[in-house]
N, C-alpha and C positions, 0 to 999 in steps of 0.2 A: 779321459774321461773327468771331470769334474764330479765327487761326491757333495751332495747337495743334503742327502740324508741327517747328516748332523749335523744341519741349522747354517751348513758354509755357503754365501751366495758370491757372485761374482762382483769385482769391487764395483763396478758403477752401478748395477743394479741396486745397491745396500745404499750408497751415494741418492741415487735418487729415492728410496726407500724413506731416509730419513729426512730429505728436504721437504717428501707431502707427510711425512709424520709431524713435523715442525709446523708444517702450512697448517695441518689441522687441528692442532693445538693453538693457532691463533686466533680460532674459527670458534662459532658459537656452536656446543656442541649440539644441538640438533638438526642446524643448518648439513653438518657434511654426512648427514642420513636422506637427503635430500639431491635428487637431480639437478645438474647445473640450469636447465631450465626452468625449474620450481623456485630457485635459491633467489633471480633473479624478481621475482614477481614477492616485493615484501609486500609491507602495510599501505604503506605511500602510495604504491604503484598502483595495486589495487582499485584502493579507496578514490584517487586521482580516476584512474580510468571510467568508473561509473559515474564519480560527479562530472567530470567534462564531459562524458556522453550524453547524460539529460542537458546539461548547461547545452549544446550544440546543436541539439536539436529544440529547443529553446529559444535559439536566434536563430537560428534559420526560421524557423514558424514567424517567429516576430517579423524574420525581414519580407517573407511571402503574404504577414497580414496587413503590413501599411503599404503594400500596394497600392494602386486605385482599382485593379481588376478583381480585387476582394470583396469590395466594396459596393452594396447596394445604388449608392451614391455617385459612384465612380469619380469620387475622391479619395485621396490619403489618408487612411489613420493615424490618431495621434498616434506615437511610438508608446509613449508610456500605457495604450488602452491596448495595443497589438501586442507591447510585453508583456501585457497581464495577463489577455486570452491565451496567450500558448503556455506563458509556465501552469495556466490552470487545465488547460488541454494534457502537458504534456504529465505536468502532477497527479493526471484524474482529479482533478478537484470538482471542476461544475461553478465555481463564485466566479460572475460576468459583472463587467461593469458599462457592456453594451449588450442588449437582445440579441443573441442567434442570428434569429432568423431575421430581424428586422435591421439589423445594423449587416452582416454577412450574405451575400450573395452568393450563388452555389460552389463558386471556385474557393470562396472566405469557410465556407461548410464544409469543403470537401478537405481542406489545409488542415480544419479542426478537429474531421475526422481522424486522417491520417498519425495526427498528432496524438490523438485520444488511443488509439492502437498502437501507436510505437510505444508511449510512454506505458500502455497497459501490459505490456509484451514485456517491456526491459530494453535497456537498453544493448547490454551484454549478447541477451536470447535475442531479440531483431537481428544484430551484428553475425552470431552465429546462422540465422537463419538465412542472410542473404549469400553468408557465404559458404553454404549446403547449395544456393538455390546455382549461386556460379561455379559449382565444383570444386571451390576451394577444399583443403586440410584442417579439418580444426585441429590445432597446438595443443600444446599441454597448458600454454600460459589461459588458451582463451576457454577453454574447460574449467580451468581453477577459476577463472571469474565469473564465467556462467551457473557455476553451482554455488558462490561466495552472493550472488544477485537475487539466488531465490533462496537462499537459507538452507544450502546443501553442501555442507563438506566434504564431498568424496569426488573422485574423478570418474570413477567406474560408471559408464551407460549416461554420459549428460548427453552425448549426438542424438541420443536415442532420446532421452529424455525430453530436450528440449521439442523434436518432432515430435512425439507424443502430444504435449503442449500446445504447439501450434497447432494441433488439427481436431484437438478440444473443442481451446478457442474459437475455432473458425464454425464449427459442425455445432457448436451450442448459440454462435449469434445468428447463425443460419437457418437455425431452427426458430431462435425468438423470430427475426426477421420476418418467416412464414408466417407465424401467429398476429405476428403484428399487422402482418399485409392482411388478413381476416378480416380485421379493424378497421384498418385505418383506408382500404379501398372501398367501402362503402361510406366514406364521408369526405376524402380526395379524388382526384383522377387520377391515372393510373402510372402515370412520373412521377408526382408529388406524394401517393402512395406509397410508392416502392423506395424510394429515397427516404422520407419519414422513420420508414418499417429498419430498413438496415441502419439508418443513424443511431437508433434508439435502444435496436438492438444493440449494438456496439459502443454506442454508449452505457446500457445498462448492465454488459456484460463486463466490462474494463470500471466498475462504479463510478463513472466520471461524472455523470448528473446533469451535462449538456442536456437542451431539448431546443426542436425548432418548431413552436406551435406559437409563437413571438409575447407580447407584452409582459416580459418574466411571469408570465404566468405555472410555466411546468406543469402538473400534471392535474392541477388544480378542476380542468374541463370535464377528468374522466374520472371524480370522484368515486363514482357509482356504478363504474364499468369494473365488473370484475376479470374480465379480460386481459384490457390491459394494464391493470394493479398487479396481477398474480402473476403475469408472466414476467413482468418488470421486475416484480420479487425475488420471484424462481433465478434469474439472471442474474439480482444481483449476488443472491445469497451463493451461485455456483460460484460466479468469477469471486466469491471472497473467502472462500475456504479451501482453494489454491490447488492445484492438479493435483497433486502429491498425496491429497487425503482422501480424493474422487476416486484416485488409482488404486489409493490400497481399499477401500470400502469395496469396490468392487471385484479386486482380485481375491480377498479374505474372504470379504461375503460376511461372515458372522464377528461381530462387536466383542468378543472374548478375542480373535487374532490380531485383533486393529491393533498396531502400534499406539505406543502411549501418546504417543502426540497427536493421533488421529481420537483418539478418546478425548483426550483434551479438549482439543479443536472444536468436536462436535457437542460435548455435552457443555463448554463454555458458552458455545453458539446458540446451543437450543435453550440453555437458561438465561441468557440473555433477548435472544429475541420473545421469549413468554414471559419475561419479567415486565421487557419496555410495554409489551401489549397489552399488558392489565393494566403500568400506571399511565399510561396515554388512554385508557379506555375510564380510568378512576378519575382520572386530574382533568378529564374533557368532557365528561359525558354529560351536563350541564351549558357547555359553551358555546351556544347557539353559533357563533360566529365558526367554528372550527365544527367539528360535529356534533355536536348536543341539537339539529334540528333534523340529522337522518334516522333513517328507519334503523332497528337495532341492527340487523343482518349489519349495515355497511356502516355501522361505526366498530364493527369489530374489526372488518375487514381493514378501514381508515386505518384505526389504532395499529395492526398489524405492521402495515403497509408502514408508516411512520414510524414504526422498531426498525423496520427493516431496511430502510434509505438513511435512517444515522446512523448506522453501519459505515461510513462513507458513502454511501451511493450519490444524495444530493439530491434526488427526485422528491419531489413535494404535492399529494395530488391535497392538502388542505394547507390555507394560509398561515404560514411559520409565524408570522408577524400578529396576529392574536391566540396565539397559544397562550396558556395560564402559564406567570413565571418559575413556577413551579415545573412545569412537566421540561420550557424551556430548559431549566438546571437538567432533569434528568437527561435528558432527550443532548445533553453538551458530555455528561458521564459517557452515552454510550459511543458517540464523535470519539471522544478523548480514548476510547477504548478499540475502537475498529475491527480488523478485522483477522484474519489468518496469515504468517510469516508465510511468505512466496507468496500469496496473490497479487489480485489489484486493490484490492484494501489500502487504506494508512492506519492512522493511530499506532500506541503501542501495541497491540497486536493483542489476540487471544491468547496467543501460544505465552503471555507475560503474565498477562492478569490474572491466567490460571494455576503459574506456575506459583506465583507469588499468593495467591489466595488459599492453593495449599499448602503452601511453607507455614504461612504464618495458623491455619487449623489443623499442621500436624504439629507445630509448637504450645497452641493452645489444650492437646490431645496430651503433652507431656516427652513426643515421640524426640529423641534427640537428634535422628536420622530424618528428618523431609521426604516423602512421599507422597504417590496415588498409584492407583489400580496395580497395587502387588510390587510397586517399582520407585527403587530410591534413588531421590537427584541428585545430581553432581552438583556442592558445593559452587562450582566456577558459574556456573549456569544458574545458579541461582543467585551471586552477587551481580553477575551480569543483569539480570531482570532488574534487580531492584537499582540500578546505575542507569540502566532506561529509561525505567520511570520517573528514576531522581532529575535526572537530567532534561528529561520531557516537559516535567513538570516547572524547574529553571527557564527553561527558552520560553514557556508559557506565560510566564510570570515576566518575561522582558517585553512581549509584546504585547499584550497587554498596560502593561504600566506606558508606552511607547504613545500606543494609539490613545490612551485617556491623556495625552498633552496633546494630541495633533488632529482627535476629532473632535466633535461637537454631539455628543449621541450618549443618549444612558449608559452606565457602565455594563448594566446586564449584557444590553444587546452590543456592547463590544468586547466583552467576553465569551459570549456565543461565536462572533466573526472571528474572533479569534480560534480560538477552537476549533473551528469548522475549516478553516485554513489549514492549518497545522494539522488536524486531523486527515484534510484531504477530504471532506467530505462535499462544502459545497452549496448546502444548509443558508438560508442568511434570513434575519427579519427586515428586508429592506435598506441595509445599512450600505452596500458593497455601491452601489452607482454613484452614492454621494461620498465616497471619500475622497481626501484631497489626495494630491500629488502624492506626496509624503507617506499619507494612510495606505495610497498601492503599494509601493514599494516596500514600504513593511510584509502588507499582507502577500505581497510576490517571494519575498523572503521566506516566511512561514512557512507556505507551501512548498518551497523549494526543500528547506529544511525539514518537514513533515514527511515530503518527499523520501527523503536521503537520510534522513535523519535517524532512526533508530536502527537502520538496516546497517547505514556505515558505520553506526555508533558501535552496533552489536558485531560486524567485521572488526572494527579496532581492537575490540576490548579480547574477541578471542585469539586476533594476531601481538597484541603485545604481551600475552597473558606466558609468560617463561618458567620452569622449571624450577624452584628452589632448589637451592641444593643446603639450604640451614635454615633453622626455624630460630625466630627470636624468641623473648622470655612472654610467656602469657602474663598479660593484666586484667584484672577487672573495672570495669567505666560501670558506673550507674544510670541505671535507667528508671525512668517515669519517676 
């Protein structure tokens, strides 16, 4: 019998162990600790899967919308118009070059609604749901991609989380449709009332901003209807704070037990909603073309609704083109910020803003280690948040610069349009239908980048981060 107690191993085993050791040395150390299925899912593979998934949905939607059976006239729709509409639906933006009711028939509207739902769920989340429905096993790669697509970097409980997210979204949309039906049933016949209720509930929860009232009027015909405005606002807010926050709130119930991420999202969201309501109410109080001629209660409700819808929803109960310049500028700030990570909203996300603001506040107070709510931030997260902010501003600058060359419109209107597209909001001052072909393509690119940009950028920054094996000498750079 061979004695292994003193480290003696069979010759063949020693050779295999040595070969494995040298292979390990040639690999990156942190990859050795991962199972083979995870090692194959590199940064490029993950990001490409998400980007190609959204692009595939846009292409399919474009093909369906160009068909004669999708338009009311029975004629094929121009490719660029169908492409614009499909991109706006998948990216849950709401900008349109043709009115959704006046141009598209029921089939076309059904395609748009399906694209909104798919875009709101997200490509990987929707793929996982389909596989679950077909009884297929969800592999490790799919779990990783789903977690990354909703900003959750863990494997445990991903499948049940996706199932709960789908149930929550469909339940919220069903409740919203029932509440909408109570109002629309008094104005439209049965079938039309049901369809409008379902369409607007799905559009509101997914922060899409599409409507089927015709004439590009959105919800301006319901500016004094509290039920429609408040139900829409509730759906927009619920969809814009993400399921993870709702789950955390209902499971822990006490604010002191909420995670730091949940507390950050809720506090920043409430602050922006309150600040937006006050700003719109103040700047538009005497504007007779918006809320100036309304009773005081209606003024407050519409100011609140405008603050909500600017958070990537895209509905408007007052004419956006008639807002004062200072109001448009503040609405642009809200659109650029957007909603929460992992939600249906766009923008740079309230998490990013909260992290940066808390870091600035900690720095102003002389704290060496920034943090909030009794917790310290990771330096890597602070750097990622700053990178997302700076790169988003750079993308916005490029889009605005290009549109100023291709379009004949006021600079403020062009800036508003660009921010609305990048933030996947859908509000417009009336520039969208008049865009040139090049301008439409630029806005299409802005919507696509705005939907995937902050997410893919964050994922890329996480994945390319490597452990430091040495530190360079420190140096001082003058600031201010």
